C-alpha positions as CSV (number, residue, x, y, z in Angstrom):
1,M,66.9,-9.8,33.0
2,Y,63.5,-9.6,34.7
3,I,64.7,-6.7,36.8
4,Y,65.5,-4.6,33.7
5,L,62.1,-5.4,32.2
6,I,60.2,-4.5,35.4
7,T,62.2,-1.3,35.7
8,I,61.4,-0.3,32.1
9,L,57.7,-1.1,32.6
10,L,57.6,1.0,35.7
11,L,59.5,4.0,34.3
12,L,57.9,4.0,30.8
13,P,54.6,5.6,32.0
14,I,56.3,8.7,33.4
15,P,57.4,10.2,30.0
16,L,54.1,9.2,28.5
17,L,52.2,11.1,31.3
18,I,54.4,14.2,30.8
19,L,53.8,14.2,27.0
20,H,50.1,13.7,27.6
21,R,50.0,16.6,30.0
22,K,51.9,18.9,27.7
23,G,49.5,18.0,24.9
24,L,46.5,18.8,27.0
25,Q,48.0,22.1,28.1
26,K,48.7,23.2,24.5
27,K,45.1,22.2,23.5
28,Q,43.8,24.3,26.4
29,E,45.9,27.3,25.3
30,R,44.6,27.0,21.7
31,S,41.1,26.8,23.0
32,R,41.5,29.9,25.1
33,A,43.1,31.8,22.2
34,L,40.1,30.9,20.0
35,E,37.6,32.0,22.8
36,L,39.5,35.3,23.1
37,K,39.3,36.0,19.4
38,K,35.6,35.0,19.3
39,A,34.8,37.3,22.2
40,F,36.7,40.1,20.5
41,T,34.7,39.7,17.3
42,Q,31.4,39.5,19.2
43,L,32.1,42.7,21.1
44,S,33.3,44.5,18.0
45,R,30.1,43.5,16.2
46,R,27.7,44.2,19.1
47,Y,29.0,47.7,19.6
48,K,29.7,48.3,15.8
49,L,33.3,49.0,16.5
50,S,36.2,49.5,14.1
51,I,39.3,48.8,16.2
52,D,42.2,51.1,15.3
53,E,44.7,49.5,17.6
54,V,44.7,46.1,19.3
55,E,47.1,44.2,21.4
56,I,46.8,40.5,22.1
57,F,48.6,38.9,25.1
58,E,48.6,35.3,26.3
59,S,45.2,35.5,27.9
60,K,43.9,39.0,27.2
61,I,43.1,41.5,24.5
62,I,42.9,45.3,24.6
63,G,41.7,47.4,21.7
64,L,40.8,51.0,21.0
65,D,38.2,52.4,18.6
66,K,39.2,56.0,18.1
67,K,36.1,56.9,16.0
68,S,33.5,55.7,18.5
69,N,35.8,56.5,21.5
70,K,35.5,53.1,23.1
71,L,38.0,50.6,24.6
72,I,37.6,46.9,24.5
73,L,39.0,44.8,27.4
74,I,38.9,41.0,27.3
75,E,40.7,38.8,29.8
76,Y,40.6,35.5,31.6
77,V,39.9,35.8,35.3
78,G,40.4,32.3,36.6
79,N,38.6,30.1,34.2
80,S,36.0,32.7,33.1
81,L,36.2,35.3,30.4
82,R,35.6,38.9,31.4
83,K,34.5,41.3,28.6
84,N,34.2,45.0,28.8
85,C,33.5,47.8,26.3
86,I,34.3,51.1,27.9
87,P,32.9,54.3,26.5
88,L,35.9,56.6,27.1
89,N,33.7,59.8,27.3
90,E,32.2,58.3,30.5
91,L,35.5,57.7,32.1
92,E,36.2,59.8,35.2
93,S,39.9,58.7,35.6
94,H,42.4,56.0,34.7
95,R,45.8,55.0,36.0
96,V,48.4,52.3,36.3
97,I,48.4,50.6,39.6
98,K,51.2,48.3,41.0
99,D,49.9,46.0,43.7
100,L,52.8,45.4,46.1
101,D,53.2,42.5,48.5
102,R,54.4,44.4,51.5
103,I,55.7,41.3,53.3
104,A,57.8,39.9,50.4
105,G,58.5,43.3,48.9
106,C,57.6,42.2,45.4
107,I,54.9,43.2,42.9
108,N,51.9,41.0,42.7
109,E,50.0,42.8,39.9
110,V,50.2,45.6,37.5
111,F,46.9,46.8,36.1
112,L,45.0,49.7,34.6
113,E,42.2,50.9,36.7
114,F,39.3,52.7,35.1
115,K,37.0,54.8,37.3
116,F,33.5,56.0,36.4
117,N,30.9,58.2,38.2
118,Y,28.2,55.7,37.8
119,Q,29.7,52.3,38.4
120,K,32.4,50.4,40.2
121,P,36.0,50.6,38.8
122,V,37.1,48.2,36.0
123,N,40.6,46.7,36.1
124,F,42.6,45.3,33.3
125,T,45.6,43.2,34.5
126,F,48.8,43.4,32.5
127,Y,51.1,41.5,34.9
128,D,50.1,38.9,37.5
129,S,52.9,37.2,39.5
130,A,50.7,34.1,39.9
131,K,50.5,33.6,36.1
132,D,53.3,35.5,34.5
133,N,57.0,34.9,34.5
134,I,59.0,37.6,36.4
135,S,61.1,38.1,33.2
136,A,58.0,39.5,31.5
137,F,57.4,42.0,34.3
138,S,59.3,45.0,32.7
139,F,57.7,44.4,29.3
140,L,54.1,44.1,30.7
141,R,54.6,47.1,33.0
142,D,55.7,49.2,30.1
143,K,52.7,48.0,28.1
144,A,50.4,49.1,30.9
145,K,52.1,52.6,30.9
146,Y,51.9,52.7,27.1
147,W,48.1,52.0,27.1
148,D,47.5,54.5,29.9
149,A,49.3,57.2,27.9
150,K,47.5,56.2,24.7
151,I,44.1,56.4,26.4
152,H,45.1,59.7,28.1
153,F,46.2,61.2,24.7
154,H,43.1,59.9,22.9
155,V,40.6,61.1,25.5
156,N,42.2,64.6,25.6
157,S,42.4,64.9,21.8
158,Y,38.8,63.5,21.4
159,N,37.5,66.0,23.9
160,S,39.4,69.0,22.4
161,N,38.3,68.0,18.8
162,H,34.6,67.9,19.9
163,A,34.7,70.9,22.1
164,F,35.0,73.4,19.1
165,E,32.7,71.6,16.7
166,Y,30.7,74.1,14.6
167,V,27.0,73.5,14.6
168,S,24.7,75.4,12.2
C-alpha cells in the first residue's frame, strides 16, 4: 500500500511540470505575437505608412506600402525584435537565398536579401531549420519567392509609373 502511495507521489509532479511548461510556452508565444503587432503599428505610424499587403508568420511580419514605396520587415532574431522599414527606391537588388549545410546536404535557411548602395545588406528569414519544422519548408520557401516576385513587380511598376510623370 505504501509503495503505491510513494509511486504516485513520485510520478505526480511529472505531468504537472509538463503542463506548467506548456502554459509558459503559450504565454511566451502570446507575448511575442503582441510585441510583433505593437512593433508593426509603431513602424506604420512612425513612417506614416498605409500597408496594402501584410503577412504574419509565427515570429515575423512582412508588409508592403505601395503608395510610399516602402517595405516593413519585423522578425525575432534570438530574443530580440529586429525592425526595418526599407525604402524600395533605394534598393540596389534583392533575391531569395537558400543557405545550404554542405556537410549534411540540407537547407539551413531561406531568406530574402536586400542590398543597398549605402549600407550593409538586410536579410529577412522565411525558413530557419533551427526553429521551423521541415514540413513547413516548401510553404515558407514559396512565400519567400512570392514576396521576391511581388517586390520585383512593385519596384518595376513604381519606377515605370514615375519615369513618365508630366511636370508643368
